[in-house]
C-alpha positions in Angstrom: -116.1 117.5 64.1 -116.7 114.7 61.7 -114.4 111.9 61.2 -114.3 113.3 57.3 -112.6 116.3 58.6 -109.9 114.7 60.7 -109.1 112.6 57.9 -108.5 115.3 55.6 -106.6 117.2 57.8 -103.9 114.1 58.5 -104.3 113.8 54.7 -103.2 117.4 54.0 -100.7 117.2 56.7 -99.2 114.1 55.3 -99.1 115.6 51.7 -97.6 118.9 52.9 -94.9 117.0 54.9 -94.1 114.7 52.2 -94.0 117.5 49.4 -91.3 119.7 51.8 -89.1 116.9 52.3 -89.1 115.8 48.6 -88.7 119.0 46.7 -85.3 119.6 47.6 -84.4 116.2 45.9 -86.2 117.1 42.6 -84.7 120.7 42.4 -81.3 119.6 43.6 -80.4 116.0 42.6 -78.2 117.2 39.4 -76.4 119.7 40.9 -73.1 119.3 42.8 -73.1 120.7 46.2 -71.2 123.1 47.3 -68.1 122.5 49.7 -70.1 124.7 52.4 -73.0 122.2 52.2 -70.9 119.1 52.0 -69.3 120.5 55.3 -72.6 121.0 57.0 -73.8 118.0 55.7 -71.0 115.9 56.9 -71.1 117.5 60.5 -74.6 118.4 61.3 -75.1 115.5 63.4 -72.5 116.3 65.4 -73.5 119.7 65.8 -76.9 118.5 67.0 -75.6 116.5 69.3 -73.6 119.0 70.9 -76.6 121.5 71.4 -78.6 118.5 72.7 -76.0 117.7 75.7 -75.7 121.5 76.5 -79.5 121.9 76.4 -79.9 118.7 78.6 -77.1 120.0 81.2 -78.2 123.2 81.4 -81.0 123.1 84.3 -78.8 120.6 86.5 -78.3 122.4 89.9 -74.6 121.5 90.3 -74.2 122.9 94.0 -77.3 120.5 95.3 -77.4 116.9 95.6 -76.8 114.7 93.8 -74.6 117.4 92.2 -75.3 116.3 88.7 -73.6 112.7 88.9 -76.4 111.0 86.9 -75.8 113.6 84.1 -72.1 113.3 84.0 -72.1 109.5 84.4 -74.9 109.4 81.5 -72.7 111.8 78.9 -69.4 109.8 79.9 -71.3 106.1 79.4 -72.6 107.6 76.2 -69.4 109.1 74.8 -67.7 105.9 75.8 -70.3 103.2 74.3 -70.0 105.6 71.3 -66.2 105.5 70.8 -66.1 101.4 71.3 -69.2 101.0 69.2 -69.6 103.6 67.1 -73.5 103.1 67.0 -75.4 106.5 67.9 -78.8 104.5 68.8 -77.0 102.1 70.8 -75.1 104.9 73.0 -78.4 106.8 73.0 -80.3 103.6 74.7 -77.2 102.7 76.7 -76.7 106.2 78.2 -80.4 107.0 79.0 -81.5 103.6 80.7 -78.0 104.5 83.0 -79.4 107.8 83.2 -82.8 106.6 84.4 -81.7 104.0 86.3 -79.1 106.3 88.5 -82.3 108.8 89.0 -84.7 106.3 89.9 -83.4 103.6 91.8 -79.7 104.7 93.2 -79.3 108.6 93.8 -83.1 108.9 95.4 
């Protein structure tokens, strides 16, 4: 496959992705959003985080060693850091580092 085909494919993908992100702003820029849309907009990050937590915990073997200790500690650290600093990125980084440390060094 030639490089020109790859470059053309990348350009088309970038253009299509950009258009799908930009078109709603063009069409709905002057309209006031409905209360339902405002509610979803306000609560979507929380909904996504709840789904991700349940997804991450679905395969934990709670009845085998280490009984999900690393996962529970990671979730609790994430909650505490987020409450203290109100920074999602910081809570994700700290809780992930804590979880990885526990899994790799402590609970092996």
